[in-house]
C-alpha positions in Angstrom: -10.0 -40.4 -1.5 -8.4 -38.6 1.4 -11.5 -36.4 2.0 -13.9 -39.3 2.0 -11.7 -41.2 4.5 -11.6 -38.4 6.9 -15.4 -37.8 6.3 -15.8 -41.4 7.5 -13.6 -41.3 10.5 -12.9 -37.8 11.5 -15.4 -35.3 10.6 -19.0 -34.8 11.8 -21.6 -36.6 10.2 -23.6 -33.4 9.4 -20.4 -31.6 7.8 -20.9 -31.1 4.3 -17.4 -31.0 2.3 -17.3 -30.0 -1.3 -14.4 -29.9 -3.5 -14.1 -26.8 -5.9 -11.7 -24.8 -7.9 -9.8 -27.8 -8.6 -7.2 -26.9 -11.3 -6.3 -30.8 -11.7 -9.8 -31.2 -13.0 -9.3 -28.7 -16.0 -5.8 -30.4 -16.6 -7.5 -33.8 -16.8 -10.3 -32.4 -19.1 -7.7 -30.8 -21.4 -5.8 -33.8 -21.5 -8.8 -36.1 -22.1 -9.8 -33.8 -25.0 -6.3 -34.0 -26.7 -6.3 -37.8 -26.5 -9.8 -38.0 -28.1 -8.6 -35.5 -30.6 -5.5 -37.6 -31.4 -7.7 -40.6 -32.1 -10.1 -38.6 -34.3 -7.1 -37.3 -36.4 -5.8 -40.9 -36.6 -9.2 -42.0 -38.2 -9.4 -39.3 -40.6 -5.9 -39.8 -41.7 -6.6 -43.6 -42.2 -9.7 -42.7 -44.3 -8.2 -40.6 -46.6 -5.2 -43.2 -47.1 -7.6 -45.7 -47.8 -9.2 -44.1 -50.8 -5.6 -43.6 -52.3 -4.1 -46.7 -51.4 -6.5 -49.3 -50.4 -7.5 -50.4 -46.7 -4.3 -52.7 -46.0 -1.8 -50.2 -47.4 -3.5 -47.4 -45.3 -3.3 -49.6 -42.3 0.6 -50.0 -43.0 1.0 -46.2 -43.3 -1.2 -45.5 -40.4 0.7 -47.8 -38.1 3.6 -45.6 -38.6 1.8 -43.2 -36.1 1.6 -45.4 -33.0 4.9 -47.0 -33.9 6.8 -43.6 -34.0 5.1 -42.3 -30.8 6.1 -45.4 -29.1 9.7 -44.9 -30.1 9.4 -41.4 -29.1 7.8 -42.5 -25.6 10.9 -44.7 -25.1 13.2 -41.7 -25.4 11.3 -38.9 -23.8 11.7 -40.2 -20.4 15.4 -40.4 -20.5 15.5 -36.9 -21.1 13.0 -36.0 -18.4 9.9 -35.2 -20.4 6.5 -36.2 -18.9 3.2 -36.3 -20.3 1.8 -32.7 -20.4 -0.4 -30.6 -22.7 2.4 -29.4 -24.8 3.8 -33.0 -25.5 0.2 -34.1 -26.3 -0.4 -31.3 -28.7 3.2 -31.8 -30.1 2.2 -35.4 -31.0 -1.1 -34.2 -32.5 0.6 -31.8 -34.7 3.0 -34.8 -35.7 0.1 -36.9 -36.4 -0.1 -36.0 -39.8 3.5 -35.5 -40.4 5.0 -38.7 -39.3 2.9 -40.5 -41.9 4.7 -38.4 -44.7 7.7 -40.7 -44.9 5.5 -43.6 -44.6 3.2 -42.5 -47.3 6.0 -41.8 -50.0 7.6 -45.2 -49.5 4.4 -47.5 -49.3 2.9 -45.2 -52.3 6.2 -45.9 -54.4 6.3 -49.5 -53.3 2.4 -49.9 -54.6 3.2 -48.0 -57.7 6.1 -50.2 -58.7 4.3 -53.4 -57.6 1.2 -52.6 -59.5 3.3 -52.3 -62.7 3.6 -56.0 -62.6 7.1 -56.8 -63.8 8.6 -57.1 -60.2 8.0 -59.2 -57.0 7.0 -57.3 -53.9 10.3 -57.9 -52.3 12.0 -56.5 -55.3 9.4 -53.7 -55.5 9.9 -52.8 -51.9 13.7 -52.5 -52.3 13.7 -50.3 -55.6 10.9 -48.1 -53.9 12.9 -47.6 -50.8 16.0 -46.8 -52.7 14.5 -44.4 -55.2 12.9 -42.2 -52.5 15.8 -42.6 -49.9 17.3 -39.2 -50.6 14.1 -37.2 -50.8 12.4 -38.7 -47.9 15.7 -38.2 -45.8 16.2 -34.6 -47.0 12.2 -33.9 -46.4 12.4 -35.2 -43.1 15.5 -33.0 -42.3 13.9 -29.9 -43.7 11.0 -30.4 -41.6 13.0 -30.6 -38.6 15.0 -27.6 -39.4 12.3 -24.9 -38.0 12.0 -26.7 -34.7 15.8 -26.8 -34.0 15.9 -22.9 -33.2 12.8 -23.1 -31.5 14.4 -25.4 -28.9 16.6 -22.5 -27.9 13.6 -20.1 -27.1 14.5 -18.2 -23.9 12.5 -16.7 -21.2 9.1 -17.8 -19.6 7.4 -18.4 -23.1 10.4 -20.2 -24.3 10.3 -22.5 -21.3 6.5 -23.3 -21.8 6.9 -24.0 -25.5 10.2 -26.0 -25.1 8.5 -29.5 -25.2 7.1 -28.6 -28.6 10.1 -28.6 -30.9 11.9 -31.5 -29.0 9.0 -33.7 -29.0 8.3 -32.9 -32.7 12.2 -33.7 -33.4 12.2 -37.0 -31.5 8.9 -38.1 -33.0 9.9 -37.2 -36.8 13.3 -38.9 -36.3 11.5 -42.1 -35.2 9.0 -41.7 -38.0 12.0 -41.7 -40.5 13.2 -45.0 -38.9 9.9 -46.7 -39.2 9.4 -45.7 -42.8 12.7 -47.0 -43.8 12.8 -50.3 -41.7 9.4 -51.2 -40.8 7.0 -50.1 -43.6 9.0 -52.1 -46.1 8.7 -55.2 -44.0 4.9 -54.7 -43.7 4.7 -54.3 -47.5 6.5 -57.4 -48.1 4.5 -59.4 -45.9 1.0 -58.2 -46.3 0.9 -56.3 -49.9 -0.8 -58.5 -52.4 -2.0 -58.0 -56.0 -5.5 -56.7 -56.5 -8.1 -59.4 -57.1 -10.4 -58.0 -59.5 -13.0 -60.6 -58.8 -13.0 -60.2 -55.3 -13.8 -56.4 -55.8 -16.7 -57.0 -58.1 -18.0 -60.0 -56.3 -17.0 -60.1 -52.9 -17.8 -63.3 -51.0 -17.2 -65.1 -47.5 -14.0 -66.9 -47.4 -13.0 -69.5 -44.9 -10.5 -67.1 -43.3 -13.5 -64.4 -43.0 -15.7 -66.7 -41.3 -13.2 -67.9 -38.8 -12.1 -64.3 -38.2 -15.9 -63.3 -37.7 -16.3 -66.3 -35.1 -13.3 -65.2 -33.2 -14.5 -61.5 -33.0 -18.0 -62.5 -32.0 -16.5 -65.0 -29.1 -14.0 -62.4 -27.7 -17.0 -59.8 -27.8 -19.1 -62.3 -25.8 -16.3 -62.8 -23.3 -16.1 -59.2 -22.6 -20.1 -58.7 -22.3 -19.8 -61.6 -19.9 -16.9 -59.9 -18.0 -18.9 -56.8 -17.7 -16.8 -54.7 -19.9 -19.5 -53.8 -22.4 -17.3 -51.0 -24.0 -14.5 -53.6 -25.6 -17.3 -55.8 -26.6 -19.0 -53.2 -28.4 -15.7 -52.1 -30.0 -15.2 -55.4 -31.3 -18.5 -55.8 -33.0 -17.9 -52.4 -34.3 -14.5 -53.3 -36.0 -16.4 -56.6 -37.3 -19.1 -54.5 -38.9 -16.6 -52.0 -40.3 -14.6 -54.9 -42.0 -18.0 -56.1 -43.6 -18.9 -52.8 -44.4 -15.7 -52.3 -46.4 -15.6 -55.8 -47.9 -19.2 -55.6 -49.4 -19.6 -51.8 -50.0 -16.5 -49.4 -49.6 -13.9 -51.6 -51.7 -16.0 -50.7 -54.7 -16.1 -47.1 -53.9 -12.3 -47.2 -53.3 -11.7 -49.1 -56.5 -13.8 -46.6 -58.5 -11.9 -43.6 -56.9 -8.5 -45.3 -57.9 -9.5 -46.1 -61.4 -11.7 -43.6 -62.5 -12.0 -40.6 -60.1 -8.3 -39.8 -59.4 -7.1 -40.8 -62.8 -9.6 -38.2 -64.0 -8.4 -35.5 -61.6 -4.7 -36.2 -62.5 -5.5 -35.7 -66.2 -7.1 -32.5 -65.6 -4.1 -31.4 -63.5 -2.1 -32.4 -66.3 -3.8 -30.2 -68.9 -3.7 -27.4 -66.0 0.0 -27.8 -65.7 0.6 -27.9 -69.6 -1.4 -24.7 -69.9 0.5 -22.9 -67.3 4.0 -24.1 -68.7 3.0 -22.4 -71.8 2.1 -19.4 -70.1 4.9 -19.3 -67.3 4.8 -15.2 -66.7 1.1 -15.1 -66.4 1.1 -17.9 -63.6 3.8 -16.0 -61.9 2.3 -12.7 -62.0 -1.1 -14.2 -60.7 0.7 -15.3 -57.8 2.5 -12.2 -57.1 -0.9 -10.6 -57.2 -2.3 -12.8 -55.0 0.7 -12.0 -52.5 -0.3 -8.3 -52.6 -3.9 -8.9 -52.3 -3.4 -10.9 -49.2 -1.2 -8.2 -47.6 -4.0 -5.5 -48.7 -6.5 -7.9 -47.0 -4.8 -7.9 -43.9 -4.1 -4.3 -43.6 -7.6 -3.5 -44.8 -9.3 -5.3 -41.9 -7.3 -3.1 -39.5 -7.1 -5.7 -36.6 -4.0 -6.0 -34.8 -2.6 -9.5 -33.6 -3.0 -10.8 -30.0 -0.3 -12.1 -28.1 -1.7 -15.3 -26.8 -5.1 -16.5 -27.7 -7.7 -16.1 -24.9 -10.2 -18.7 -24.3 -13.8 -18.2 -22.6 -12.7 -18.0 -18.7 -12.9 -21.2 -16.5 -12.2 -18.9 -13.6 -13.3 -15.1 -12.9 -11.3 -13.5 -10.3 -12.3 -10.4 -8.3 -9.5 -8.8 -6.5 -10.2 -6.3 -3.7 -7.9 -3.9 -2.2 -8.6 -1.6 0.9 -6.3 1.1 2.4 -3.1 -0.3 4.0 -3.5 -1.1 7.7 -7.3 -2.2 7.2 -8.2 -5.0 9.9 -8.9 -8.2 8.3 -12.4 -8.5 9.9 -13.2 -5.3 8.2 -11.9 -6.6 4.8 -13.9 -9.7 5.5 -17.0 -7.5 5.7 -16.4 -5.7 2.5 -15.7 -9.1 0.8 -19.2 -10.2 1.8 -20.7 -7.0 0.2 -18.8 -8.1 -3.1 -19.9 -11.5 -2.8 -23.5 -10.5 -2.5 -23.1 -8.3 -5.7 -21.5 -11.0 -7.7 -24.1 -13.7 -6.7 -26.7 -11.2 -7.8 -25.0 -11.5 -11.4 -24.5 -15.3 -11.3 -27.8 -16.1 -9.9 -30.4 -13.7 -11.1 -33.5 -14.0 -8.9 -31.8 -16.5 -6.7 -32.3 -19.2 -9.2 -29.6 -21.8 -9.6 -27.2 -21.3 -12.4 -26.0 -24.6 -14.2 -22.7 -23.4 -15.3 -21.4 -22.0 -12.2 -19.5 -24.5 -10.1 -18.6 -22.5 -7.1 -18.0 -19.2 -5.5 -15.2 -18.9 -3.0 -13.9 -15.9 -1.1 -10.4 -15.3 0.5 -9.3 -12.7 2.9 -5.4 -12.1 3.4 -4.2 -15.3 2.2 -3.9 -16.0 -1.6 -5.4 -12.6 -2.5 -2.8 -11.3 -5.1 -3.1 -11.3 -8.9 -0.1 -13.7 -10.5 0.1 -10.9 -13.0 1.5 -8.7 -10.3 4.5 -10.8 -9.5 3.4 -10.5 -5.7 2.2 -13.7 -3.7 2.5 -12.0 -0.3 -0.1 -12.0 2.6 -2.1 -8.6 3.0 -4.9 -8.2 5.7 -6.3 -5.3 3.4 -6.7 -7.6 0.6 -9.3 -10.2 -0.6 -10.2 -12.2 -3.7 -13.4 -13.9 -4.8 -13.1 -16.7 -7.2 -16.1 -17.8 -9.5 -15.5 -21.4 -10.9 -17.4 -22.5 -14.0 -18.3 -26.2 -15.0 -16.2 -27.6 -17.6 -17.0 -26.3 -21.3 -18.8 -29.6 -22.5 -21.1 -29.1 -19.8 -22.1 -25.3 -20.5 -24.5 -26.1 -23.3 -22.8 -23.5 -25.6 -23.0 -20.8 -23.0 -20.4 -18.2 -23.2 -18.8 -17.6 -19.8 -17.4 -14.3 -21.2 -20.6 -12.5 -20.7 -20.3 -12.7 -16.9 -16.6 -10.9 -17.0 -18.2 -7.9 -17.9 -21.2 -8.1 -15.8 -19.3 -8.8 -12.8 -16.8 -6.1 -13.4 -19.8 -3.6 -13.8 -21.4 -5.1 -10.5 -18.7 -4.5 -8.1 -18.1 -0.7 -9.0 -18.8 2.1 -6.5 -17.9 0.4 -3.2 -16.2 3.1 -1.1 -12.6 2.8 -0.3 -12.4 -0.4 -2.3 -9.9 -0.6 -5.5 -11.4 -3.6 -7.3 -10.1 -5.4 -10.4 -11.7 -8.2 -12.4 -9.7 -10.7 -14.4 -9.9 -14.3 -15.7 -7.3 -17.1 -15.6 -4.4 -16.6 -18.0 -4.0 -18.9 -20.9 -0.6 -20.3 -21.6 2.6 -19.0 -19.6 2.7 -16.6 -17.0 2.3 -12.9 -18.6 2.4 -9.4 -17.4 -0.8 -7.4 -17.8 -1.6 -6.3 -21.3 -1.1 -2.5 -20.2 2.2 -1.8 -18.5 3.7 1.6 -18.0 6.9 1.8 -16.5 8.3 4.9 -14.8 12.1 4.6 -13.9 14.6 7.0 -12.5 16.6 7.7 -9.2 14.5 10.3 -7.4 11.8 8.3 -5.9 9.5 11.3 -4.9 9.8 12.7 -8.4 8.9 9.2 -9.9 5.9 8.9 -7.4 4.7 12.4 -8.6 5.4 11.3 -12.3 3.3 8.2 -12.1 0.5 10.3 -10.6 0.6 12.7 -13.5 0.7 9.9 -16.0 -2.2 8.0 -14.5 -4.2 11.5 -14.4 -3.3 11.9 -18.0 -4.5 8.6 -19.3 -7.7 8.6 -17.3 -8.4 12.1 -18.7 -8.4 10.5 -22.5 -10.7 7.7 -21.6 -9.2 5.3 -24.0 -11.9 2.7 -24.9 -11.0 -0.6 -23.8 -8.9 0.4 -20.7 -10.4 -1.0 -17.6 -8.2 1.3 -14.8 -4.7 2.1 -14.4 -3.3 0.8 -10.9 0.1 1.8 -9.5 2.1 -0.9 -7.8 3.9 1.9 -5.6 2.6 2.1 -2.0 3.2 5.6 -0.4 0.6 5.3 2.3 1.7 2.5 4.5 1.1 3.5 8.1 4.2 3.6 10.3 4.9 4.2 14.0 8.0 6.2 14.6 10.1 6.2 17.7 12.0 9.5 18.2 14.8 8.5 20.8 16.4 11.5 23.0 19.9 10.2 22.5 21.2 12.5 25.0 18.8 11.2 27.6 19.4 7.7 26.7 23.0 8.2 26.9 22.8 9.6 30.6 21.1 6.4 31.4 23.7 4.3 29.7 21.4 2.8 27.3 22.3 2.5 23.7 20.1 2.8 20.6 20.7 -1.0 19.8 19.4 -2.1 23.2 16.4 0.2 22.6 15.7 -1.5 19.3 16.1 -5.1 20.4 13.6 -4.3 23.4 11.0 -3.0 21.0 11.7 -6.0 18.7 11.1 -8.4 21.6 7.9 -6.6 22.6 6.4 -6.8 19.1 7.8 -10.1 17.6 8.9 -11.8 20.9 12.2 -14.0 21.3 12.7 -17.0 19.0 14.2 -20.3 19.9 14.8 -19.3 23.5 14.6 -23.2 24.2 13.3 -26.4 22.8 10.4 -28.9 23.8 10.8 -32.4 23.1 8.5 -35.2 23.1 8.9 -38.8 22.0 8.6 -37.9 18.1 10.1 -34.5 17.5 11.5 -31.3 19.2 9.8 -28.0 18.8 11.4 -24.4 19.1 9.9 -22.4 21.8 9.0 -18.5 21.3 8.5 -16.0 24.1 6.6 -13.0 23.5 3.9 -10.6 25.1 0.3 -11.3 25.2 -1.7 -10.2 22.2 -3.5 -7.3 24.0 0.0 -6.0 25.0 1.5 -6.4 21.6 -1.1 -4.3 19.9 -1.4 -1.7 22.5 0.7 1.3 21.7 0.5 2.7 25.3 1.5 -0.6 26.9 4.5 -0.5 24.2 5.5 2.9 25.5 5.4 1.8 28.9 7.7 -1.2 28.4 10.5 -1.1 30.8 14.2 -1.6 29.7 16.1 -3.8 32.3 20.0 -3.2 32.4 22.8 -3.0 34.6 24.0 0.6 35.4 27.8 0.4 35.5 27.7 4.0 36.6 26.1 2.9 39.8 28.4 0.1 40.6 26.5 -2.3 38.4 23.0 -1.7 39.8 20.0 -3.4 38.0 17.6 -0.7 36.8 14.3 -0.5 35.2 13.3 2.5 33.0 10.3 2.9 31.0 10.5 3.5 27.3 8.5 6.7 27.6 11.3 8.2 29.6 13.3 9.0 26.4 11.2 8.2 23.6 8.3 9.9 21.7 6.0 8.3 19.4 4.6 9.8 16.2 2.4 8.3 13.4 3.5 8.6 9.7 2.8 7.0 6.3 5.8 5.5 4.4 6.7 3.4 1.3 5.4 -0.2 1.2 8.4 -1.0 -0.8 10.8 -0.1 -3.5 11.3 -2.0 -6.8 14.3 -2.0 -8.9 14.8 -3.1 -12.5 18.4 -3.1 -13.7 19.6 -1.1 -10.7 17.1 1.7 -11.4 14.1 2.3 -9.2 10.8 1.6 -11.2 7.1 2.1 -10.7 4.6 0.3 -12.7 1.0 1.5 -13.7 -0.9 -1.5 -15.0 -4.5 -2.2 -16.1 -6.5 -5.1 -17.8 -8.2 -4.7 -21.2 -12.0 -5.1 -21.2 -13.7 -7.8 -23.1 -14.3 -7.5 -26.7 -11.5 -5.2 -27.1 -8.0 -6.1 -28.8 -5.2 -5.7 -26.2 -2.8 -4.6 -28.7 -5.1 -2.1 -30.1 -5.7 -0.6 -26.8 -2.0 -0.9 -25.9 -1.0 0.9 -29.2 -3.5 3.8 -28.5 -1.9 4.2 -25.1 1.5 4.0 -26.3 0.8 7.0 -28.8 -0.6 9.0 -25.9 2.5 8.2 -23.7 4.8 9.3 -26.7 3.4 12.9 -26.2 3.8 12.9 -22.5 6.6 15.0 -21.2 8.4 13.5 -18.5 10.7 15.4 -16.0 14.4 15.2 -16.5 15.8 12.2 -14.8 12.4 10.3 -15.1 11.7 7.7 -18.0 8.2 6.8 -19.1 7.9 3.6 -21.3 5.4 1.0 -22.2 6.7 -2.5 -20.9 5.2 -5.7 -19.9 3.2 -7.6 -22.6 4.5 -5.3 -25.1 8.0 -5.8 -24.4 7.3 -9.5 -24.4 5.6 -9.4 -27.7 8.5 -7.5 -29.4 10.9 -9.9 -28.0 8.8 -12.9 -29.0 8.2 -11.4 -32.5 12.1 -10.8 -33.0 12.9 -14.6 -31.9 10.3 -16.1 -34.1 11.7 -13.9 -36.8 15.3 -14.9 -36.5 14.2 -18.6 -36.0 12.5 -18.5 -39.4 15.8 -16.9 -41.1 17.9 -19.5 -39.3 15.6 -22.5 -40.4 15.6 -21.2 -43.9 19.3 -21.2 -43.7 19.4 -24.9 -42.7 17.2 -25.8 -45.2 19.2 -24.1 -47.9 22.3 -26.2 -46.8 20.4 -29.3 -46.7 18.8 -28.6 -50.4 22.3 -27.5 -51.8 23.9 -30.7 -50.5 21.2 -32.8 -52.2 20.9 -31.1 -55.5 24.6 -29.7 -55.8 22.7 -26.6 -57.1 21.7 -23.0 -56.0 18.8 -22.4 -58.3 16.7 -25.6 -57.4 16.9 -24.8 -53.5 15.8 -21.2 -54.5 12.7 -22.6 -56.5 11.8 -24.9 -53.7 12.2 -22.2 -50.9 9.5 -20.2 -52.8 6.8 -22.6 -51.3 7.7 -20.9 -48.0 6.4 -17.7 -49.6 3.3 -19.7 -51.1 2.7 -20.8 -47.5 2.5 -17.4 -46.2 0.3 -16.1 -48.8 -2.2 -18.9 -47.9 -1.8 -17.9 -44.0 -2.8 -14.5 -45.0 -5.6 -15.2 -47.3 -7.1 -17.7 -44.8 -6.5 -15.2 -41.9 -8.0 -12.0 -43.8 -11.0 -14.0 -45.4 -12.3 -15.7 -42.3 -11.6 -12.6 -39.9 -9.8 -14.9 -37.5 -7.3 -13.3 -34.8 -3.6 -13.5 -35.5 -1.7 -14.7 -32.4 2.0 -13.4 -32.3 3.0 -16.8 -30.6 0.8 -19.5 -32.0 0.6 -18.0 -35.7 4.1 -17.2 -35.5 4.9 -20.8 -34.6 2.9 -22.0 -37.3 4.4 -20.0 -40.1 8.1 -21.0 -38.8 7.0 -25.0 -38.5 5.5 -24.4 -42.2 8.7 -23.6 -43.4 10.2 -27.0 -43.2 6.9 -29.0 -44.0 6.0 -27.2 -47.3 9.4 -27.8 -49.0 9.1 -31.5 -48.9 6.6 -31.4 -51.8 9.1 -29.3 -53.9 11.6 -31.8 -53.2 9.5 -34.9 -54.3 8.8 -33.0 -57.4 12.2 -31.7 -58.5 14.0 -35.1 -57.5 11.8 -37.0 -59.7 12.1 -34.5 -62.7 15.9 -34.9 -62.3 15.7 -38.6 -62.4 13.4 -38.7 -65.5 15.8 -36.2 -67.2 18.8 -38.6 -66.5 17.0 -41.2 -68.4 17.0 -39.1 -71.5 13.6 -37.3 -71.4 13.3 -33.8 -72.3 13.1 -31.2 -69.5 9.4 -30.2 -70.3 8.4 -33.9 -70.4 10.3 -34.9 -67.4 8.7 -32.1 -65.3 5.0 -33.0 -66.5 5.6 -36.6 -65.5 7.0 -35.6 -62.3 3.8 -33.6 -61.8 1.6 -36.5 -62.6 3.4 -39.3 -60.7 4.3 -37.2 -57.4 1.0 -35.5 -57.5 -0.6 -38.6 -55.3 1.8 -38.6 -52.5 2.1 -34.7 -52.8 -1.5 -34.6 -52.0 -1.6 -37.4 -49.6 1.1 -36.1 -47.3 -0.5 -32.4 -47.4 -3.8 -34.0 -46.8 -2.9 -36.3 -44.0 -1.2 -33.2 -42.1 -4.2 -31.1 -42.5 -6.7 -33.6 -41.6 -4.7 -34.5 -38.5 -5.1 -30.8 -37.5 -8.8 -30.5 -38.5 -10.2 -31.9 -35.2 -7.9 -29.3 -33.1 -8.7 -26.7 -35.4 -12.5 -26.7 -35.0 -12.7 -28.3 -31.5 -14.1 -31.5 -32.6 -14.5 -33.8 -29.5 -15.9 -37.2 -29.2 -15.5 -39.3 -26.1 -14.8 -42.7 -27.6 -15.1 -44.3 -24.1 -18.7 -43.5 -23.5 -19.3 -43.9 -27.2 -18.8 -47.6 -27.1 -19.9 -48.2 -23.3 -23.0 -45.9 -23.2 -23.6 -45.1 -27.0 -23.1 -41.5 -25.8 -20.3 -39.6 -27.7 -20.6 -36.4 -26.0 -19.9 -34.8 -29.3 -19.2 -31.0 -29.1 -17.2 -28.3 -30.9 -15.0 -25.9 -29.3 -13.5 -25.8 -25.7 -10.2 -24.5 -24.2 -8.0 -26.4 -26.6 -9.5 -24.9 -29.8 -9.2 -21.7 -28.3 -5.5 -21.9 -27.5 -4.1 -24.1 -30.2 -6.7 -23.2 -32.8 -4.5 -20.3 -34.4 -1.6 -22.6 -34.7 -3.7 -25.3 -36.4 -5.5 -22.9 -38.8 -2.2 -21.4 -39.7 -1.0 -24.7 -40.9 -4.0 -25.5 -42.5 -4.0 -22.5 -44.7 -0.6 -22.3 -45.3 -0.1 -26.0 -46.2 -3.4 -26.2 -48.2 -2.6 -23.3 -50.3 1.2 -24.0 -50.8 0.4 -27.4 -52.1 -1.9 -26.7 -54.7 0.2 -23.9 -56.0 3.4 -25.8 -55.5 1.9 -28.6 -58.1 1.6 -25.8 -60.8 4.6 -23.0 -60.1 7.4 -25.3 -58.9 7.1 -27.0 -62.4 6.9 -23.7 -64.2 9.8 -22.2 -62.3 12.0 -25.3 -62.8 11.2 -25.3 -66.4 12.1 -21.4 -67.0 15.2 -22.1 -65.0 16.3 -24.8 -67.1 15.6 -22.9 -70.3 17.4 -20.0 -69.1 20.4 -22.1 -68.3 20.4 -23.9 -71.6 20.2 -20.3 -73.4 23.3 -19.3 -71.3 25.3 -22.4 -72.2 24.7 -21.7 -76.0 25.6 -18.0 -75.5 28.9 -19.0 -73.7 29.4 -21.8 -76.4 29.2 -19.0 -79.1 31.7 -17.0 -77.6 34.0 -19.9 -76.4 33.7 -19.0 -72.6 33.5 -21.5 -69.5 29.9 -22.4 -68.4 30.8 -21.7 -64.9 30.7 -17.8 -65.5 27.1 -17.8 -66.2 26.5 -17.5 -62.4 28.2 -14.1 -62.4 26.1 -11.3 -62.3 25.5 -9.6 -65.7 27.8 -11.4 -67.7 25.2 -13.5 -69.8 22.9 -10.4 -70.2 25.8 -8.4 -71.6 27.1 -11.4 -73.8 23.6 -11.6 -75.3 23.8 -8.2 -76.7 26.6 -9.4 -78.9 25.1 -12.8 -79.8 23.0 -13.4 -82.9 19.4 -14.4 -81.8 19.1 -17.6 -83.7 22.0 -18.7 -81.6 20.2 -19.1 -78.3 16.5 -19.5 -79.6 16.9 -22.5 -81.8 
């Protein structure tokens, strides 16, 4: 808007202004994609719920998503949270989780109400009371992994801080919605199923009125020019008619035939496994070792952060220190010509290139170098590509290597090619730090290290660059102190005169106008400031007290000689030690960690002189810290989960059984990554595994809590656990399916533009993009882990529960035979020793 206003008022008519390299454009695209992904996930969750619970109940449950997010939005501004990419992804991650509580409450209400011996109001009360404790403990265990993540330190911790806090707020809001709002919805809208309406659907008076209202509002939108809203209303009307006359029969068939048949097959499979508990456990243990072998066999180290196709390619050019900006500009024109030859072969337009911009002196440093100064000897060329959706499936990664190859061989120019960083600021993947006290010895060692590594020609290593400048030009004034003293001139006076000659005098006075005041700086003309001979002949005016205060003028050259030297551009310190860093990017199609590991092996064999230390730092250091933190976070979350489960069940054995699901989820992650060949990301896969620790235990809580309830009613342990599996299979599958379907759009990069879908009938459908490259590893981690853990949990948790119960009953019989207190069964080796002195028929009958 500002540019358009200035173009109309201030700029010449023939001046062409193009906005390019706008980072806000990419931010808006990412925001738009995530919002559309949330809508897609919401639709998929609603569809799966519809088949299990019917359209009305599905809407009850699905409404918990916007209601929970609404409550979260009320809280987040008060703690300073704004709508950013991490918050939006957190909401997307929460999409399938926030419905879990509502699913359990509504499904239990529907099951009890369907039995026909209670009113809907009584059914809602009984259902909410029956699942109150497992839903509460399930939500708390889901929150546990995100509590330690909220205390993540460092740059990555600040970047990911929004994720755990947003999830904690949203999940607590979903708990309130499930306990308070969903039962109210059920009482008001849940009705007994009308078999006649399903088998022979017909238009009722209410249907006709609703249809007329939809059409009337759609016409109003059409008349007002809002075609998109009009089309949306017509679509919703057609969707309602489709459900009423077609889908309702499919849903009924699924609920009465398909799903009961699946439950019966599951029951038979569960019975088979209960008869062969050791076989089931050994198969699972075998799967674990197979998954570990699969990961090791593929020999593919993990990456730190996932890296998408570049939206920007940067070419950093560095010339010798002291190079004139005009000469730097001439070299940049050569670089630009070479890059354009790659981007525009044969002079043809390239539809995926948005712009090419060159900078000299200003904004020319690589952010990974932690140096944002201005250098006349440096330049930067930026290639901006169009958004991912407009590239037609063409990968921009190919240009990174082609540009890197094209700009090689320019005499005197040190050139690096890189892409923009994904995620928080990170050091370069290869960083070798030389530390010590003797700077000259450190500089010599850094050169030896560079020469040593370069001679090995390690695959994937671009080129090691040193951040230490030892060739900065310097003009040294050698003062003849004896002569200066004879003239009565101090060294301080000489230094101030040289400073005034070069930099001038600041704030000698002020100039005022009607609006403001401005400081006045006095200095030599430019041709005098940049002329060494003129500087040598600068006169120092002073009052000579040895000659009765006579004012004298003495040229600087009379007691000072000038010589030219090279000096250090700067000295960096870390933990009070001087450091020199050698760093390099990694070439495309090479794993950064694999290249770093190869460099690390060679560095370990390098013999550094005494007093100098050579070690790998940077990204490798960050990775070790991140892996350690995530490992500790997993242990802390497991500890918190155990605390909650012990309080709930007043037992140690049952929490251990439930916690085995975390191991099942890790097996699923390893199998999924190993079979598909995906990259494992230390950060994103690590967060996914930590988050899974809380999500997967919910299913075990539902199973064991219901089995305990059945046993309290006098049912045998075997029948109770089978009935628990049958009854809780639906909510377990539903909660897992909802979470997985909520993540699928982000995992595959499914994107539909719903605005253009209804306004232009153009959905702009595509798969992939920056979001899937960045968040895909986390999404797939949770999908693989939760999917496998859910299926195995439905079988192995009942098996282990029955094994534990049988072992406990045998221990009681042995202790009763010897007249001992039951509590000592938990002491190590007591029961096995007593078993040796107990007749077999005592504990086997």
